[in-house]
DRENPADO-212895 format. One record per atom (N, C-alpha, C): x negated, y negated, z. Coordinates in steps of 0.001 Angstrom, whole numbers, plus 500000, padded with zeros to 6 digits. Each point is the difference from the previous one (the first is absolute). Example, Ala and Ser with C-alpha at 12.3 -4.5 7.8 and 13.67 -1.06 7.14 Angstrom:
2
486810505690507800
500890498810500000
499100498800500000
500350498950499280
499180498810500060
500770498910500730
***
This chain:
334
499241501110500019
500738498825499907
499163498807500066
500159499043499081
499449498932499902
500151498946501070
499312498952500308
500076499080500991
501444499265499884
500249499703498936
501283499284499977
501304500799500416
499785501240499734
501265501109500411
499867500090501431
498696500100500366
499951500178501534
500426498808500769
499920498754499483
500523498847500568
501534499998499983
500451500292499048
501588500208499643
500567501008501020
499384501065500266
500501501104500865
499715499763501434
498822499417500281
499712499873501441
500418498692500658
500295499082499124
500330498597500595
498561499306500305
499055500554499829
498677499318500181
499561499377498679
499641498694500107
499545499264498743
498721500575499356
500104499625498794
498608500593499248
498696499105500719
500325498881500361
498869499227500440
499658500784501321
500791500340500729
499702500424501366
499398501345499887
500426500979499044
499505501295499604
498433499804499603
499660498771499204
498615499835499372
499220499653501443
500756499340500936
499317499593501252
499554501217500720
501024500942500100
499647501253500698
498815500708499406
499757499882498652
499042500712499350
498815499241500297
500055498621499975
498503499420500305
499612500129501321
500802500472501088
499671500068501252
499634501748500165
500369500871499060
499699501293500083
501168500741500691
501109499323500202
501075500834500652
500592501132499022
500054499600498718
500647500778499126
498797500181498832
499791501111499444
498978500200499038
500496500917498877
500817499672499082
500590500539498919
498874500368498947
499577501116499949
498707500513499022
500333500428498753
501496500472499836
500292500415498752
500128498848498928
499586500214498704
500018498908498958
500806500609498682
500824498967499643
500789500409498634
498957500007498818
500560500456498960
499027499853498795
499655498541499658
500698499093500458
499820498474499716
499296499471501163
499469500782500916
499054499555501076
500859499476501252
501372500063500034
500710499391501009
499987500912501149
500000499528501384
499858500818501173
501466500551500130
500145501400500401
501149500504500019
500003500670501532
501191499741500492
500208500460501646
500489501366499869
499418500677500708
500367501400500374
501115500151501105
500808501145500133
500985499939500995
499477499744501464
498531500549500070
499309499936501270
499768498318500140
499594499302498999
499811498710500225
501193499188500325
501260500480499470
501157499127500248
500457500146501496
499886501601500474
500160500229501423
498969498883500829
498893499807499447
499185499308501037
500368498528500021
500587499443498756
500524498713499928
501148500056501164
500758500843499787
501197499862501100
499732500198501595
498751500836500035
499495500059501393
499451498502500553
499221499529498875
499557498610500456
501007499093500262
501154499845499353
500970499101500228
500714500526501248
500091501222500492
500555500387501202
499130499389501180
498767500406499924
499321499374500987
499948498522500148
499895499229499051
500184498629499890
501149499496500698
501118500786499850
501330499612500573
499913500041501472
499096500661500556
499767499950501516
499076499085500597
499349499124498796
499411498895500601
498385500290499913
499700501141499373
498471500178499906
499407499098498906
498970499568500236
499081499284498959
499656500856498942
499567499461498786
499575501085498839
498748500662500399
499181499414500943
498840500607500456
500345501332500897
501083499721500902
500421501012500899
500477501163499104
500793499625499152
500664501044498996
498871501038499386
499000499203499561
498930500824499403
499337501015500937
499762499402501302
499503500908501047
501050501116500212
501200499810500107
501038500898500322
500042501167498982
499858499705498761
500173500750498803
498788500906499747
498817499318500343
498660500469499556
499113500735500912
500260499643501396
499138500495500967
500638501262500420
499294501168500019
500489501276500352
500357500226501657
499156499363500718
500240500011501484
500876499011500476
500557499051498999
500852498932500565
501167500376500791
499886499308501339
501171500296501054
501012498649499979
501081500330499509
501010498877499893
500389499405501400
500105500660501126
500590499547501244
499475498750500451
498524499788499942
499468498759500496
500312498872499248
500141500274498575
500368498770499179
501510499683500026
500737500923500304
501651499854500159
500058499216501403
499178500455501082
500187499230501055
499559498496499935
498842499885499159
499638498508499786
500940499218499229
500725500669498903
501027499313499310
501446499722500861
500099500638501024
501036499957500983
499639498669500706
498817499899500515
499605498804500732
500142498830499241
499370499987498719
499981498927499059
501451499554499868
500878501042499738
501406499573499624
500582499327501190
499812500612501337
500566499316500970
499476498439500429
498773499872499653
499374498645500009
500737499040498953
500307500656498860
500481499032498948
501491499801500253
500689501027500611
501355499648500335
500075498934500989
499310500280501233
499900498957500848
499761498553499713
498918499845499111
499692498638499376
501085499438499127
500599500838499241
501107499650499063
501186499647501017
500389500719501158
501044499563500868
499815498747500636
498768499819500385
499671498734500603
500095498809498924
499763500196498882
500187499065498929
501462499787499735
500704501076500039
501652499845499853
500543499203501205
499619500266501115
500299499344501165
499772498441499915
498741499722499743
499639498646499798
500864499432499003
500115500532498843
500694499314498892
501500499814500371
500730500779500780
501364500017500468
500023498906500912
498998499853500853
500172498877500915
500010498572499534
498943500076498956
499946498576499359
501275499801499210
500691501011499374
501159499797499182
501257499546500930
499968500765501186
501160499623501009
499894498717500578
498742499303499980
499902498797500613
500400498838498882
500280500350498967
500456499063498944
499311498940499544
498635500321499476
498938498911499860
500542499201498486
499884498749500317
500397498918499048
498950500029498749
498880500512500277
498958499734498907
498530500922500556
499092499948499169
498694500487500153
499404499610501417
500224498578500250
499344499553501187
500649500614501251
501339500137499950
500588500774501054
499334501539500194
499963500498498833
499545501453500111
498541500086500595
499126499112499489
498619499917500729
499983499816501368
501014499049500464
499976499685501526
500645501281500793
500988500561499411
500586501123500729
498980501122500016
499297500160498804
498805501214500192
499061499578500915
499646498735500219
498954499637500961
500674500237501495
501083499716500215
500790500234501157
499975501531500455
500445500731498858
499956501636500313
498674500488500362
498979499418499364
498518500354500302
499761499524501566
500433498929500219
499579499461501380
500910500757500993
501082500425499748
500722500860501015
499362501312500309
499221500401498949
499475501404500179
498454499868500341
499564498798500452
498619499945500350
499863500561501364
498582500558500243
499636500552501219
500007499100501121
499840498620499655
499865498920501010
501377499587500560
500088499931501165
501359499461500591
500200498545499756
498913499336500111
499873498296499689
500725500049498534
499397500679499058
500470499613498738
501601500499499800
500385501050500676
501451500385499898
500863499114500552
499484499485501292
500785498972500490
500259498575499314
498807499733499435
500109498817499003
501024500090499094
499861501367499334
500933500264498805
501556499944500407
500136500589501154
501486499975500561
500510498525500300
498977499125500449
500434498702500315
500081499167498850
499353500353498895
500210499167498820
500817500447499005
500621501268500213
501017500690499108
501115499037499728
500390499893498525
501047499123499832
499759498487499687
498751499571500294
499852498553500006
499868499718498479
499537500749499079
499519499495498688
500835501048498956
500284501349500557
500279500911499048
501161501009500649
500997500483499411
501114500818500379
499355501127500856
500663500326501178
499616500861500778
500265501598499781
498932500708499902
500544501685499766
500390500498501204
501220499991500389
500598500365501269
499620501569500285
500175500781499002
499594501360500232
498552500251500545
498978499027499328
498590500235500656
500081499436501576
500683498935500196
499901499413501413
500682501008500854
501049500826499685
500531500948500942
499107501199500132
499342500463498938
498912500935500024
499054499695501111
499546498664499705
498979499637500855
500196500063501508
501148499315500315
500532499905501321
500155501206500706
500636501095499419
500111501382500395
498800500753500163
498843499474499551
498816500856500165
499008499212500829
500286498578500201
499115499188500685
499855500439501520
498523499923500417
499707500483501419
499553498620500886
499629499217499034
499632498744500870
500814499120500173
500236499710501503
501136499245500490
500214498623499236
498888499202499797
499970498699499366
500270500143498647
499806500875499339
500278500207498421
501508500424499883
500274500806500879
501434500518500128
500953498925500291
499719498974501052
500825498891500110
499957499003498773
499016499858499195
500056499205498779
500853500646498993
499963501238499851
500848500821499042
501320499795500252
500295500098501427
501571500054500278
500519498434499669
499111499062500342
500375498827499663
500329499604498482
499040500718499159
500039499736498575
501362500662499812
500439501150500336
501127500847499581
501229499144500422
499988499342501187
501163499237500498
500360498807498892
498825499600499440
500134498766499117
500444500611498743
499987501220499614
500314500581498640
501641500227500353
500561499957501070
501457500297500150
500320501248500110
501170500397499218
500755501370500294
499293500944498873
499223499564499279
499504500822498986
499155501414500367
499585499786501171
499117501161500864
500877500922500702
501267499625500304
500806500748500922
500202501486499489
500462500290498937
500053501454499393
498672500894500113
498788499182499776
498791500732500058
499782500304501542
500205499045500928
499798500210501483
500927500875500433
501111500084499446
501106501018500498
499385501318499781
499293500437498931
499339501272499701
499050500090501085
499117499026500373
499045500131500908
500469500445501488
501307499415500307
500557500596501189
500245501450500175
500179500626498803
500168501489499955
498870500672499747
498674499299500053
498850500604499697
499514501242500949
499292501004499558
499625501076500877
499083499537501244
499184499076499586
499032499336500971
500427499099501111
499910500145501279
500664499112500711
499393498588500098
498886500026499711
499359498502499844
500520499201499072
500297500828498794
500443499157498896
501484499649500213
500707500708500714
501482499741500486
499867498633500802
499052500075501083
499823498794500641
499741498872499417
499104499976499037
499692498827499051
501040499596499194
500799500803499510
501252499669499430
500917499190500695
500423500591501120
500983499179500754
499608498792500586
498594499733500189
499572498712500415
500018499079498936
499805500497498718
500168498948498922
501489499519499600
500688501104500188
501538499715499705
500434498998501128
499430500120501257
500466499023500976
499647498534499927
499085499904499076
499405498593499647
500738499424498822
500812500797499250
500650499496499073
501426499286500293
500326498823499778
501325499535500341
501099500457499126
501171499722500413
501093500372499071
500898500961500430
501031500121499274
501127501103500382
499545501346499478
499263500044498898
499634501439499585
498936500639500943
499028499044500399
499108500571500992
500642500402501353
501117499211500450
500693500418501141
500762501232499689
500546500226498980
500762501367499770
498933501111499920
498821499751499422
499061501186500268
499490500293501256
499852498918500786
499833500042501538
500818500970500769
501483499731499777
501033500587500486
499797501429499678
499634500406498794
499931501594499557
498788500499500917
498881499021500158
498897500554500522
500213500265501572
500914499096500628
500255500265501564
500605501470500106
500367500637499070
500489501307500228
499095501082499490
498685499665499721
498963500934499384
499614500863501100
499716501104499425
499437501016501087
498729499635500421
499035499068499492
498730499672500556
500379498977501010
499403500219501192
500316499125501082
499196498781499852
498731499883499532
499481498597499871
500643499289498956
500595500602498892
500922499171499089
501123499386500644
500722500856500699
501184499526500837
499844498865500963
498789500178500662
499496498819500885
499806498754499292
499214499990498946
499654498888499161
501343499180499705
500977500837499307
500991499592499295
501082499543501070
500033500488501200
500763499508501107
499580498577500553
498717499779500050
499499498779500428
500363498994499003
499831500139498677
500214499231499082
501577499714499707
500808500839500366
501408499788499704
500509499131501313
499445500345501111
500324499092501100
499633498563499778
498855499602499451
499705498762499701
500809499443498721
500673500891499273
500922499597498865
501365499737500617
500129500449501203
501519499823500576
500858501219499650
499326501237499658
500842501071499385
499704501233501350
501324500292500354
499854501132501289
499881501183499779
499753500617498749
499881501321499772
498875500614500878
498887499267500305
498905500442500683
500146500158501508
501132499567500568
499930499938501377
499745501231500972
500701501081499538
499385501217500732
498616500349499949
499147499613498847
498727500444499894
499292498888500746
500551498825500137
499162498966500934
500019500304501235
501125500589500623
500217500483501436
498995501096500099
500064500987499039
498969501022500194
498503499633500034
499829498860499416
498561499381499963
499808499482501463
500944499446500576
499781499575501349
499772501074500970
500855500947499951
499919501197500767
498619500617500015
499477500132498684
498838500722499638
498732499191500057
499996498620500430
499122499185500137
499136499687498856
500556500165498719
499426499734498638
500471498499499476
499096499161499981
500361498597499561
501462499454500742
499957500498501410
501165499602500736
500299498662500130
498845499084500141
500366498495500043
500709499512498651
499328500301498885
500493499874498614
501541500238499921
500299501328500594
501396500508499722
500887499139500828
499666499699501335
500730499263501056
500344498746499217
498897499271499355
500279498807499301
501031500132498976
499824501084499169
501154500220499055
501362500155500439
500160500621501190
501163500276500506
500652498628500502
498987499278500434
500435498646500560
500425499113498759
499481500087498933
500352499147498759
501423500575499553
500142501132499930
501234500693499737
501093499395500951
499781499935501219
501225499737501104
500344498713499798
499676499247499048
500556498510500013
501333500156499385
500504501284499658
501460500215499481
500542500687501372
501190499569500377
500527500447501231
500272501429499838
500788500430499121
500389501317499829
498672500910500109
498853499693499158
499002500750500050
499359500061501423
499901498805500589
499334499830501424
500926501220500784
501248499911499966
500702500863500821
499572501549499626
499939500392498852
499608501125499510
498423500400500307
499274499067499883
498464500331500295
500035500264501710
500789499150500707
499977500091501466
500498501444500467
501046500512499151
500647501359500235
498975500973499766
499275500017498882
498900501012499698
498839499932501067
499618498850500406
498967499844500989
500376500770501264
501204499674500457
500429500642501343
500315501508499733
500363500479498999
500029501231499746
498741500704500210
498915499441499317
498832500653500130
499213499918501308
500501498836500857
499571499895501371
500582501123500803
501046500520499785
500733500848500702
499824501426499426
499160500299499062
499713501161499488
499011500827500960
500352501172500215
499127501067500878
498742499937499575
499725499913498747
498554500329499404
499119498672499868
500683498869500279
499189498748500016
499183499840501454
498882499987499894
498789499874501008
500073498675500690
499521499730501060
499884498584500743
499291499117499093
498870500113499392
499341498929499360
501010499535498753
500692500967499469
500795499618498722
501165499340500534
500640500362501040
501205499204500799
499566498520500180
498796499861500574
499460498609500289
499954499173498774
499613500539498844
499751499189498817
501353499760499391
501042501045500056
501340499709499704
500820498945500803
499542499657501139
500496499332501011
499474498510499522
498678499910499653
499397498736499585
500536499700498504
500485500829499312
500533499798498800
501321499261499791
500609500206501393
501415499227500156
499923498719500298
498718499517500340
499781498497500287
500371499128499082
499898500665498484
500089498845498980
501218500300499271
501021500931500638
501168500078499404
501005499189500730
500721498931499242
500821499313500631
501400500595500160
500920499439500746
501264500274500261
500207500603501257
501437500108500482
500400500480501079
499759501650500214
500052500650499003
499876501572500140
498593500212500478
499032499245499411
498439500184500434
500032499596501442
500631498818500322
499800499563501434
500589501049500965
501416500680499635
500446500791500756
499056501519500327
499159500188498681
499275501025500167
498838500010500951
499385498514499911
498931499760500826
500509499884501583
501132499668500236
500321499786501467
500290501339500486
500400501140499311
500116501267500294
498665500590500181
499049499769499184
498687500469500158
498979499324501342
500658498942500178
499358499406501192
499953500744501412
501077501013499885
500127500900501208
499673501367499561
498987500112498911
499612501335499471
499014500688501007
500138501274500029
499048500694500934
498556500020499577
499734499577499010
498575499721499623
499644498665500404
499088499884500901
499811498421500560
499400499119498943
499201500483499047
499275499265499116
501217499357498975
500809501023499536
501105499604499181
501135498915500803
500112500281501135
501128499132500974
499108498490500145
498869499976500214
499227498659500174
499985499314498603
499907500836499121
499766499190498640
501420499493499422
500952500760500359
501299499672499500
500563498728500698
499641500126501327
500356498864501074
499271498647499548
498688500140499523
499311498680499666
500622499448498572
500269501146499261
500589499568498698
501311499340500117
500795500275500879
501240499467500414
499706498620500441
499194499615501129
499566498581500513
499494499185498794
499358500620499168
499443499110498720
501194499433499263
500947501242499703
501208499569498988
500931498780500870
499934500234501189
500895499325500980
499596498338499920
498755499849499761
499396498609500080
499907499322498603
500295500822498979
500122499531498643
501180498967499930
***
């Protein structure tokens, strides 16, 4: 079979077949009467073998070794090809992610593109100072790649950089909330913590709605952060968690402050008082926790709280009784 026929049947161009010949990969030795090279069946099979090995990513030099070295062991080469392919996929995936982030930021021109690229590089810098500067400057001259900011804040371990990233996300508005919501369900506890702290710094109804979901999350740390922020926003969904924090002495002062802020509403003040009194009466509540719960009543306005303190001034626990009596005295002088 002449070279043109081989090209038609194999799909390999005549130019490539000549290149294979020049490299010694195929050596058709039969000649026609006119002096043209003629490919034998064995030569054609070799062409197909070459193409099969090339499809695996082998270079032509590696193809030659694989076909001609009797002792050639393919396993090592295949492992090397697997490694190279994984590295290539990782690099292509990284490029795709970068391009998607640039596109999602909606650049108006190449200047914006270049500035976004510079920001992405800075956010990935090993230097905390560089990452912090990038976060603080984001959005000043180019659109903000919100997805990159979210990924950065969820992985950031430096407190100062994390604070700057949360500030940058808060400036970007609600766009980051769907991505942060995924972070709240992350398998790593530290990531969930970073996600809820980021949501807590974003104002608005959508962030509040997400915090209301978070206060029912199975992760205790997420619930606590959500409860504190909801209290600051005047939302009562986290009241039971806030009381638990006082009992467990976890950010108990902040929890008591949040309850006090919520108690500006008379109905809520009565509800909070009832829950505090119930925990005070609980058999499982130890003496130190009862004292903290009594102290929490100090900043709850209204008659229900005053009546509860009056009863507690006769409590069998002397520390509780003295604290309640002192608080009543202070309330009476106001």
